[in-house]
Backbone as CSV, one residue per row, in Angstrom:
resi,resn,N_x,N_y,N_z,CA_x,CA_y,CA_z,C_x,C_y,C_z
1,MET,3.559,-6.540,-44.895,4.685,-6.353,-44.054,3.835,-5.945,-42.574
2,SER,4.020,-6.645,-41.441,3.306,-6.740,-40.294,3.830,-5.624,-39.526
3,HIS,3.092,-4.992,-38.821,3.108,-4.134,-37.730,3.292,-4.537,-36.399
4,TRP,4.092,-4.312,-35.427,4.134,-4.877,-34.022,3.208,-3.909,-33.197
5,ASN,2.215,-4.934,-32.700,1.497,-4.053,-31.799,1.825,-4.287,-30.379
6,PRO,1.957,-2.835,-29.906,2.590,-3.096,-28.395,1.561,-3.343,-27.370
7,ALA,0.202,-3.427,-27.812,-0.667,-3.300,-26.618,-0.580,-5.102,-25.722
8,PRO,-0.229,-5.920,-26.370,-0.335,-7.079,-25.790,1.003,-7.134,-24.561
9,PHE,2.043,-6.385,-25.266,3.263,-6.451,-24.364,3.095,-5.271,-23.120
10,ALA,2.118,-4.128,-23.107,1.832,-3.354,-22.243,0.903,-4.237,-21.334
11,GLN,-0.136,-5.080,-21.870,-0.914,-6.058,-21.012,-0.163,-6.879,-19.937
12,GLN,0.795,-7.364,-20.500,1.971,-8.076,-20.020,2.652,-7.450,-18.888
13,LEU,3.151,-6.309,-19.168,3.631,-5.231,-18.054,2.440,-4.862,-17.039
14,LEU,1.351,-4.697,-17.475,0.528,-4.588,-16.199,0.354,-5.928,-15.085
15,ASP,0.135,-6.674,-16.001,0.293,-8.243,-15.122,1.723,-8.215,-14.386
16,LEU,2.950,-7.927,-14.605,4.198,-7.932,-14.092,4.275,-6.991,-13.014
17,PHE,3.808,-5.694,-13.013,3.421,-4.929,-12.329,2.514,-5.406,-11.207
18,ALA,1.439,-5.795,-11.189,0.810,-6.213,-10.205,1.432,-7.398,-9.512
19,SER,1.897,-8.451,-10.049,2.381,-9.524,-9.371,3.474,-8.945,-8.629
20,LEU,4.267,-7.945,-8.803,5.203,-7.263,-7.976,4.697,-6.582,-6.967
21,LEU,3.612,-6.034,-7.197,2.816,-5.297,-5.912,2.644,-6.275,-4.749
22,LEU,2.043,-7.439,-5.317,1.561,-8.438,-4.374,2.969,-9.134,-3.893
23,LEU,4.026,-9.286,-4.455,5.133,-9.722,-4.091,5.639,-8.970,-2.896
24,ILE,5.441,-7.722,-3.060,6.031,-6.219,-1.908,5.354,-6.641,-0.705
25,ALA,3.886,-6.677,-1.376,2.848,-6.687,0.057,3.345,-7.879,1.089
26,PHE,3.816,-9.228,0.317,4.248,-10.126,1.218,5.565,-9.798,1.923
27,ALA,6.376,-9.114,1.229,7.580,-8.767,1.810,7.472,-8.125,2.907
28,MET,6.729,-6.875,2.964,6.345,-5.846,4.225,5.632,-6.806,5.094
29,LEU,4.931,-8.047,4.834,4.128,-8.668,5.913,5.281,-9.346,6.786
30,SER,6.349,-9.775,6.175,7.311,-10.674,6.623,8.130,-9.644,7.166
31,GLN,8.600,-8.690,6.868,9.847,-7.571,7.237,9.475,-7.435,8.601
32,ARG,10.889,-7.342,9.558,10.931,-6.841,10.714,11.404,-5.581,10.823
33,ARG,12.250,-5.323,10.084,13.063,-3.948,10.166,12.080,-2.632,9.450
34,ILE,12.175,-1.683,10.436,11.296,-0.609,9.860,11.872,0.157,8.808
35,LEU,13.201,0.501,8.837,13.556,1.091,7.579,13.459,0.206,6.169
36,THR,13.532,-1.038,6.415,13.285,-1.464,5.265,11.774,-1.605,4.765
37,LEU,10.970,-1.407,5.883,9.574,-1.393,5.563,9.244,-0.034,4.895
38,ILE,9.852,0.973,5.052,9.777,1.897,4.448,10.254,2.128,3.120
39,HIS,11.330,1.365,2.593,12.047,1.326,1.407,10.829,0.349,0.485
40,LEU,10.452,-0.329,1.151,9.385,-1.378,0.696,8.315,-0.460,0.201
41,PHE,7.842,0.096,1.118,6.618,1.295,0.724,6.905,2.028,-0.479
42,ALA,8.072,2.744,-0.404,8.496,3.332,-1.531,8.534,2.750,-3.076
43,TRP,8.951,1.525,-2.987,9.098,0.702,-4.245,7.961,0.201,-4.482
44,GLN,6.813,0.114,-3.595,5.622,-0.063,-3.949,4.752,0.940,-4.760
45,GLY,5.091,2.184,-4.014,4.353,3.459,-4.710,4.940,3.661,-5.883
46,LEU,6.306,3.177,-6.121,6.971,3.326,-7.451,6.090,2.183,-8.527
47,ILE,6.045,0.950,-8.186,5.504,0.355,-8.855,3.951,0.436,-9.542
48,LEU,3.377,1.066,-8.327,2.209,1.657,-8.639,2.051,2.625,-9.574
49,THR,2.997,3.697,-9.462,2.954,4.783,-10.583,3.230,4.138,-11.943
50,LEU,4.070,2.971,-11.968,4.335,2.830,-13.297,2.865,1.953,-14.047
51,SER,2.428,1.003,-13.129,1.269,0.326,-13.432,0.344,1.393,-13.923
52,ILE,-0.155,2.718,-13.143,-0.969,3.521,-13.658,-0.555,4.105,-14.963
53,ALA,0.542,4.532,-14.956,1.082,5.079,-16.640,0.902,4.129,-17.449
54,ASP,1.259,2.968,-17.339,1.059,1.770,-18.211,-0.645,1.764,-18.616
55,SER,-1.337,2.018,-17.426,-2.940,1.638,-17.875,-3.251,2.701,-18.914
56,ALA,-2.548,4.053,-18.651,-3.046,5.411,-19.082,-2.764,5.262,-20.376
57,TRP,-1.684,4.650,-20.974,-1.323,4.822,-22.346,-1.944,3.595,-23.064
58,LEU,-2.252,2.422,-22.174,-3.058,1.126,-22.788,-4.473,1.623,-23.150
59,THR,-5.091,2.384,-22.242,-6.516,2.620,-22.269,-6.846,3.970,-22.880
60,HIS,-6.059,4.854,-22.993,-6.015,6.273,-23.687,-7.026,7.229,-22.850
61,GLN,-6.483,7.061,-21.375,-7.224,7.582,-20.397,-6.365,8.698,-19.580
62,PRO,-6.233,10.022,-20.432,-5.421,11.038,-19.942,-5.357,11.392,-18.228
63,HIS,-6.249,11.079,-17.602,-6.467,11.628,-16.206,-5.487,10.738,-15.242
64,LEU,-5.293,9.436,-16.111,-4.794,8.422,-15.298,-3.018,8.853,-15.318
65,TYR,-2.885,9.813,-16.222,-1.218,10.195,-16.332,-1.168,11.458,-15.149
66,TYR,-2.102,12.064,-14.622,-1.983,12.913,-13.549,-2.219,11.941,-12.309
67,SER,-2.791,11.004,-12.279,-2.906,10.317,-10.977,-1.463,9.416,-10.902
68,ALA,-0.758,9.039,-11.773,0.429,8.776,-12.015,1.513,9.501,-11.126
69,ALA,1.279,10.934,-11.706,2.346,12.024,-11.449,1.614,12.110,-9.792
70,LEU,0.832,12.216,-9.476,0.404,12.421,-7.793,0.822,11.355,-7.260
71,THR,0.607,10.120,-7.714,1.146,8.885,-6.885,2.675,8.719,-6.796
72,LEU,3.565,9.546,-7.821,4.982,9.414,-7.710,5.237,10.366,-6.715
73,ILE,4.751,11.787,-6.661,4.992,12.694,-5.825,4.939,12.472,-4.503
74,ILE,3.672,11.910,-3.911,3.164,11.569,-2.813,4.007,10.293,-2.159
75,LYS,3.405,9.008,-2.932,3.896,7.926,-2.373,5.489,7.690,-2.474
76,VAL,5.856,8.082,-3.698,7.399,7.711,-3.823,8.411,8.711,-3.234
77,LEU,8.129,10.094,-3.177,8.852,10.965,-2.437,8.495,11.631,-1.253
78,ILE,7.381,12.125,-1.185,6.963,12.997,0.085,6.962,11.940,1.179
79,LEU,6.217,11.242,1.259,5.636,10.145,2.206,7.013,9.234,2.782
80,PRO,7.816,8.867,2.160,8.883,8.330,2.592,9.985,9.187,3.255
81,LEU,10.107,10.158,2.570,10.940,11.136,3.303,10.307,11.501,4.603
82,LEU,9.207,12.099,4.657,8.435,12.046,5.928,8.583,11.226,7.060
83,LEU,8.546,9.581,6.471,8.617,8.492,7.620,10.048,8.615,7.878
84,HIS,10.931,8.926,7.031,12.515,8.802,7.539,12.692,9.581,8.466
85,ARG,12.451,11.047,8.274,12.625,12.322,9.297,11.515,11.811,10.579
86,LEU,10.701,11.167,10.321,10.090,10.918,11.626,10.651,9.924,12.523
87,ILE,11.107,8.783,11.943,11.737,7.910,12.586,13.216,8.214,13.101
88,ARG,13.922,9.122,12.506,15.024,9.777,13.163,15.026,10.788,14.414
89,ARG,13.585,11.695,14.204,13.679,12.126,15.167,13.001,11.400,16.522
90,LEU,12.583,10.426,16.073,12.180,9.503,17.292,13.112,8.739,18.062
91,ASP,14.096,8.574,17.083,15.193,7.647,17.367,14.850,6.347,17.467
92,VAL,14.173,5.884,16.386,13.473,4.483,16.443,14.698,3.726,15.576
93,VAL,15.276,2.621,16.283,16.293,1.880,15.863,16.091,0.416,16.138
94,TRP,14.925,-0.066,16.490,14.393,-1.288,16.924,13.982,-2.038,15.663
95,ASP,13.861,-3.377,15.456,13.090,-4.048,14.823,11.851,-4.184,14.741
96,VAL,10.597,-4.411,14.061,9.407,-4.832,14.264,8.813,-5.677,14.929
97,GLU,8.054,-5.797,16.251,7.609,-6.681,16.679,6.217,-7.017,16.135
98,THR,6.079,-8.302,16.233,4.642,-8.883,15.601,3.900,-9.648,16.585
99,LEU,2.626,-10.041,16.698,1.961,-10.551,17.447,2.161,-12.147,17.392
100,ILE,1.985,-12.431,15.903,2.351,-13.740,15.759,3.622,-14.082,14.779
101,ASN,4.280,-14.945,14.947,5.327,-15.538,14.410,5.293,-15.453,12.756
102,ILE,6.349,-15.074,12.138,6.412,-14.685,10.851,6.016,-15.981,9.811
103,PRO,6.199,-17.192,9.922,5.811,-18.453,9.445,4.273,-18.538,9.251
104,THR,3.646,-18.245,10.456,2.038,-18.092,10.564,1.522,-17.496,9.642
105,THR,2.182,-15.928,10.102,1.649,-14.782,9.143,1.522,-14.740,7.869
106,MET,2.758,-15.638,7.233,2.829,-16.141,5.752,1.712,-17.200,5.272
107,LEU,1.453,-18.174,6.183,0.351,-18.971,5.960,-0.665,-18.299,5.886
108,VAL,-1.322,-17.433,6.914,-2.561,-16.772,6.764,-2.463,-15.833,5.432
109,GLY,-1.270,-15.438,5.159,-1.373,-14.377,4.161,-1.720,-15.021,2.839
110,ILE,-1.210,-16.458,2.686,-1.262,-17.150,1.519,-2.832,-17.554,1.257
111,GLY,-3.554,-17.685,2.627,-4.812,-18.180,2.662,-5.834,-16.621,2.295
112,LEU,-5.191,-15.766,2.312,-5.951,-14.317,2.314,-6.014,-14.177,0.800
113,VAL,-4.670,-14.332,0.345,-4.645,-14.464,-1.492,-5.867,-15.180,-2.078
114,VAL,-5.643,-16.429,-1.631,-6.590,-17.579,-2.283,-7.982,-17.080,-2.070
115,PHE,-8.417,-16.600,-0.732,-9.720,-15.919,-0.841,-10.005,-14.514,-1.692
116,SER,-9.099,-13.588,-1.697,-9.046,-12.572,-2.434,-9.303,-12.773,-3.925
117,PHE,-8.865,-14.032,-4.502,-8.831,-14.446,-5.925,-10.318,-14.834,-5.967
118,ASN,-10.688,-15.619,-5.212,-11.754,-16.226,-5.249,-13.078,-15.302,-5.340
119,LEU,-12.854,-14.231,-4.370,-13.815,-13.171,-4.198,-13.976,-12.334,-5.466
120,ALA,-12.825,-12.062,-6.051,-12.539,-11.137,-7.118,-13.136,-11.704,-8.485
121,LEU,-13.180,-13.102,-8.403,-13.396,-13.543,-9.841,-14.839,-13.387,-10.221
122,PRO,-15.858,-13.827,-9.354,-17.218,-13.137,-10.047,-17.413,-12.019,-9.988
123,ILE,-16.527,-10.875,-9.358,-17.000,-9.298,-9.367,-16.195,-8.785,-10.615
124,SER,-14.989,-9.371,-11.247,-14.498,-8.909,-12.165,-15.568,-9.147,-13.767
125,HIS,-16.204,-10.107,-13.744,-17.263,-10.612,-14.834,-18.294,-9.148,-14.937
126,PHE,-18.413,-8.421,-13.886,-19.129,-7.512,-14.159,-18.217,-6.092,-14.534
127,SER,-17.055,-6.144,-14.550,-16.336,-4.987,-14.894,-15.911,-5.096,-16.473
128,SER,-16.163,-3.735,-17.297,-15.966,-3.838,-18.556,-14.377,-3.472,-18.992
129,THR,-13.707,-3.075,-18.080,-12.235,-2.672,-18.408,-11.173,-3.974,-18.541
130,ILE,-10.195,-3.521,-19.062,-9.107,-4.355,-19.475,-8.362,-4.957,-18.419
131,LEU,-8.439,-4.105,-17.256,-7.382,-4.289,-15.994,-8.103,-4.925,-14.942
132,ARG,-9.246,-5.638,-15.420,-10.138,-6.257,-14.436,-9.507,-7.714,-13.868
133,ASN,-8.521,-8.047,-14.754,-7.808,-9.430,-14.158,-6.796,-9.082,-13.121
134,THR,-6.501,-7.767,-12.765,-5.605,-7.226,-11.586,-6.335,-7.124,-10.439
135,LEU,-7.687,-7.258,-10.631,-8.579,-7.103,-9.028,-8.470,-7.835,-8.057
136,GLY,-8.147,-9.450,-8.330,-7.863,-10.264,-7.428,-6.562,-9.820,-6.543
137,ILE,-5.374,-9.383,-7.316,-4.201,-8.991,-6.720,-4.607,-7.768,-6.104
138,ALA,-5.497,-6.886,-6.252,-5.533,-5.564,-5.588,-6.195,-5.625,-4.163
139,LEU,-7.379,-6.664,-4.483,-8.010,-7.134,-2.993,-6.982,-7.918,-2.070
140,ALA,-6.153,-8.789,-2.738,-5.364,-9.472,-1.713,-4.105,-8.404,-1.252
141,SER,-3.766,-7.292,-1.864,-3.167,-6.604,-1.341,-3.460,-5.447,-0.150
142,VAL,-4.906,-5.149,-0.402,-5.638,-4.742,0.572,-5.515,-5.616,1.741
143,LEU,-5.993,-7.024,1.665,-6.087,-7.605,2.940,-4.704,-7.830,3.494
144,LEU,-3.375,-8.044,2.677,-2.315,-8.242,3.373,-1.898,-6.844,4.013
145,SER,-2.398,-5.705,3.650,-1.528,-4.449,4.308,-2.640,-4.527,5.666
146,PHE,-3.843,-5.024,5.520,-4.610,-4.690,6.870,-4.168,-5.803,7.949
147,MET,-3.980,-6.978,7.411,-3.218,-8.118,8.437,-1.899,-7.399,8.696
148,MET,-0.864,-6.705,8.242,0.205,-6.238,8.650,-0.010,-5.008,9.620
149,MET,-1.279,-4.397,9.449,-1.416,-3.451,10.474,-1.797,-4.190,11.928
150,ILE,-2.603,-5.038,11.673,-3.152,-5.823,13.017,-2.136,-6.745,13.748
151,THR,-1.068,-7.079,12.826,-0.178,-7.925,13.554,0.932,-7.452,14.330
152,ARG,1.124,-6.067,14.282,2.360,-5.205,14.762,1.902,-4.359,16.278
153,ARG,2.990,-4.716,16.784,2.843,-4.160,18.193,3.218,-2.561,17.996
154,LYS,4.060,-1.976,17.392,4.217,-0.581,17.595,3.632,0.183,16.388
155,ALA,3.465,1.545,16.842,2.502,2.571,16.163,2.764,2.666,14.456
156,VAL,4.542,3.269,14.604,4.886,3.426,13.248,4.673,2.323,12.177
157,PRO,5.253,1.183,12.272,4.573,-0.025,11.060,3.192,0.096,11.022
158,GLN,2.175,0.027,12.103,0.761,0.123,11.474,0.291,1.220,10.648
159,VAL,0.930,2.535,10.788,0.722,3.240,9.976,1.168,3.082,8.466
160,ILE,2.526,2.367,8.461,3.035,2.060,7.071,1.923,1.184,6.412
161,GLY,1.400,0.397,7.286,0.511,-0.602,6.694,-0.856,-0.134,6.213
162,PHE,-1.036,1.054,6.882,-2.438,1.810,6.486,-2.114,2.576,5.126
163,LEU,-1.053,2.836,4.979,-0.677,3.496,3.864,-0.259,2.490,2.794
164,ALA,-0.062,1.297,2.893,0.117,0.413,1.794,-1.449,-0.075,1.611
165,LEU,-2.183,-0.105,2.664,-3.647,-0.580,2.322,-4.267,0.644,1.352
166,GLU,-3.884,1.814,1.391,-4.425,2.638,0.306,-3.719,2.513,-0.961
167,ASN,-2.504,2.034,-1.155,-2.026,1.875,-2.281,-3.167,0.612,-2.856
168,GLY,-3.248,-0.327,-2.398,-4.149,-1.375,-2.820,-5.360,-0.923,-3.137
169,LEU,-6.183,-0.204,-2.215,-7.209,0.480,-2.899,-7.393,1.009,-4.111
170,PHE,-6.457,1.690,-4.155,-5.974,2.715,-5.374,-5.727,1.742,-6.761
171,LEU,-5.199,0.509,-6.351,-5.190,-0.406,-7.506,-6.270,-1.038,-8.007
172,ALA,-7.283,-1.160,-7.122,-8.569,-1.796,-6.893,-9.307,-0.726,-7.806
173,ALA,-9.063,0.423,-7.603,-10.005,1.459,-8.273,-9.501,1.621,-9.540
174,THR,-8.236,1.229,-9.845,-7.807,1.684,-11.159,-8.046,0.268,-12.003
175,SER,-8.279,-0.815,-11.278,-8.676,-2.093,-12.140,-10.225,-2.171,-12.500
176,ALA,-10.851,-1.626,-11.564,-12.126,-1.637,-11.935,-13.096,-0.684,-12.547
177,THR,-12.692,0.386,-12.419,-13.187,1.580,-13.099,-12.304,2.809,-13.851
178,TYR,-10.995,2.324,-14.216,-9.829,3.193,-14.861,-9.739,4.278,-13.768
179,GLY,-9.736,4.015,-12.128,-9.471,5.139,-11.500,-10.622,5.877,-11.103
180,MET,-10.461,6.839,-10.166,-11.330,7.852,-9.498,-11.468,9.048,-10.039
181,PRO,-12.420,9.784,-10.161,-12.251,11.244,-10.474,-11.192,12.156,-9.964
182,MET,-10.510,13.150,-10.606,-9.385,13.563,-10.019,-9.770,14.558,-8.810
183,VAL,-11.015,15.087,-8.717,-11.050,15.626,-7.477,-11.125,14.830,-6.540
184,VAL,-11.577,13.710,-6.493,-11.684,12.459,-5.269,-10.168,12.250,-5.157
185,GLU,-9.217,11.965,-6.136,-7.854,11.328,-5.701,-7.086,12.800,-5.008
186,LEU,-7.454,13.803,-5.834,-6.962,14.813,-5.074,-7.226,15.048,-3.580
187,GLY,-8.306,14.828,-3.285,-8.860,14.881,-1.702,-8.421,13.719,-1.141
188,VAL,-8.184,12.579,-1.434,-7.605,11.512,-0.681,-6.440,11.702,-0.615
189,ALA,-5.487,12.244,-1.714,-4.276,12.478,-1.508,-3.797,13.550,-0.075
190,LEU,-4.788,14.609,-0.113,-4.507,15.572,0.721,-4.677,14.987,1.998
191,ASP,-6.102,13.983,2.318,-6.134,13.473,3.395,-5.433,12.722,3.778
192,VAL,-4.235,11.787,3.153,-3.293,10.882,3.283,-1.967,12.175,4.021
193,LEU,-1.983,12.945,3.439,-0.939,13.978,3.767,-0.973,14.820,5.331
194,VAL,-2.290,14.966,5.387,-2.827,15.440,6.538,-2.725,14.478,7.671
195,GLY,-2.913,13.255,7.510,-3.215,12.167,8.363,-1.996,11.939,8.711
196,MET,-0.848,11.640,7.795,0.534,11.624,8.234,1.040,12.777,9.218
197,PHE,0.655,13.954,8.979,1.032,14.862,10.204,0.302,14.734,11.508
198,ILE,-0.830,14.352,11.185,-1.465,13.875,12.646,-0.805,12.605,13.115
199,PHE,-0.577,11.772,12.573,0.314,10.699,13.011,1.439,10.822,13.734
200,GLY,2.240,11.895,12.996,3.371,12.405,13.512,3.371,12.720,14.846
201,ILE,2.484,13.785,15.120,1.822,14.312,16.333,1.785,13.552,17.187
202,PHE,0.797,12.444,16.852,0.549,11.305,17.741,1.721,10.625,18.329
203,PHE,2.668,10.533,17.381,3.815,9.343,17.706,4.444,10.047,19.038
204,PHE,4.554,11.389,18.681,5.622,12.118,19.443,4.752,12.287,21.155
205,GLN,3.258,12.431,20.877,2.625,12.505,22.174,2.733,11.105,23.091
206,ILE,2.875,9.838,22.067,3.269,8.510,22.814,4.380,8.339,23.450
207,ARG,5.228,8.823,22.463,6.585,8.672,23.093,6.920,9.645,24.091
208,GLU,6.246,10.590,24.424,6.509,11.510,25.432,5.929,11.171,26.619
209,THR,4.908,10.551,26.627,4.047,10.237,27.879,4.391,8.628,28.171
210,PHE,4.790,7.963,27.357,5.119,6.263,27.869,6.326,6.011,27.523
211,ASP,7.284,7.234,26.799,8.694,6.526,26.599,9.040,5.522,25.653
212,SER,7.750,5.064,24.688,7.855,4.190,23.927,6.752,4.163,22.811
213,LEU,7.009,3.569,21.765,5.919,3.488,20.625,5.283,2.152,20.655
214,ASP,5.296,1.695,21.614,4.442,0.125,21.690,3.129,0.382,22.101
215,ILE,2.119,0.224,21.619,0.824,0.639,21.929,0.303,-0.233,23.092
216,ARG,0.866,-1.070,23.526,0.311,-1.952,24.375,0.559,-1.153,25.787
217,HIS,1.309,-0.097,25.892,1.487,0.842,26.886,0.035,1.688,26.957
218,MET,-0.545,1.788,25.956,-2.021,2.962,26.218,-2.999,2.065,26.839
219,GLU,-2.791,0.777,27.303,-4.046,0.037,27.962,-3.881,0.516,29.374
220,LYS,-2.810,0.910,29.593,-2.639,1.751,30.906,-3.711,2.845,31.324
221,LEU,-4.016,3.311,30.089,-5.069,4.559,30.440,-6.297,3.837,30.368
222,LYS,-6.627,2.737,30.254,-7.867,2.094,30.605,-7.956,1.630,31.952
223,GLU,-7.055,0.978,32.349,-6.859,0.678,33.900,-6.852,1.887,34.585
224,GLU,-6.269,2.716,34.441,-6.249,4.163,35.415,-7.641,5.088,35.346
């Protein structure tokens, strides 16, 4: 009597989670509404949590369970809550403005994905982990998040892009080396939380000075 081996199914789940992360990165790149951006970021954190937990079970790496729990608490619960409170305090109701139009952005994004997979292909050969197939998706998520940062005019979407970029880096670390040491992960998590509070103070200062969160107004400082 043959026994069912769950390992191939777990591997397929990893590929599914990685694909969903890439789709969410594209959705964030094309999204104009800031509330939807926050919701997409929370979903990205949840899928990243499931991916890390699946990796922990598949690779028998107990420390990845702690990483998954840390990701769930910070990326799915705390940060989206802080972002929601921040935009309510700032009374942000506008759509996100982009420097280039959405179709052009998506075409450039597709080019970045192709570049990421070509770049990750030789690198993955040096990795001995069973998660190395997701390295290309992780690099693509990083580049798409970085592109979201540089194509937004408002400060809040740029911060969300920065947080999404950190998610991509975390996925890349998990794909290449089964994650970072717990001390490093705790340090990064603390840095992200502290950075979020600093960004909040920065937003209020911009709003108080310029009555807007459009970073183009900061060019006035150079002129003065």
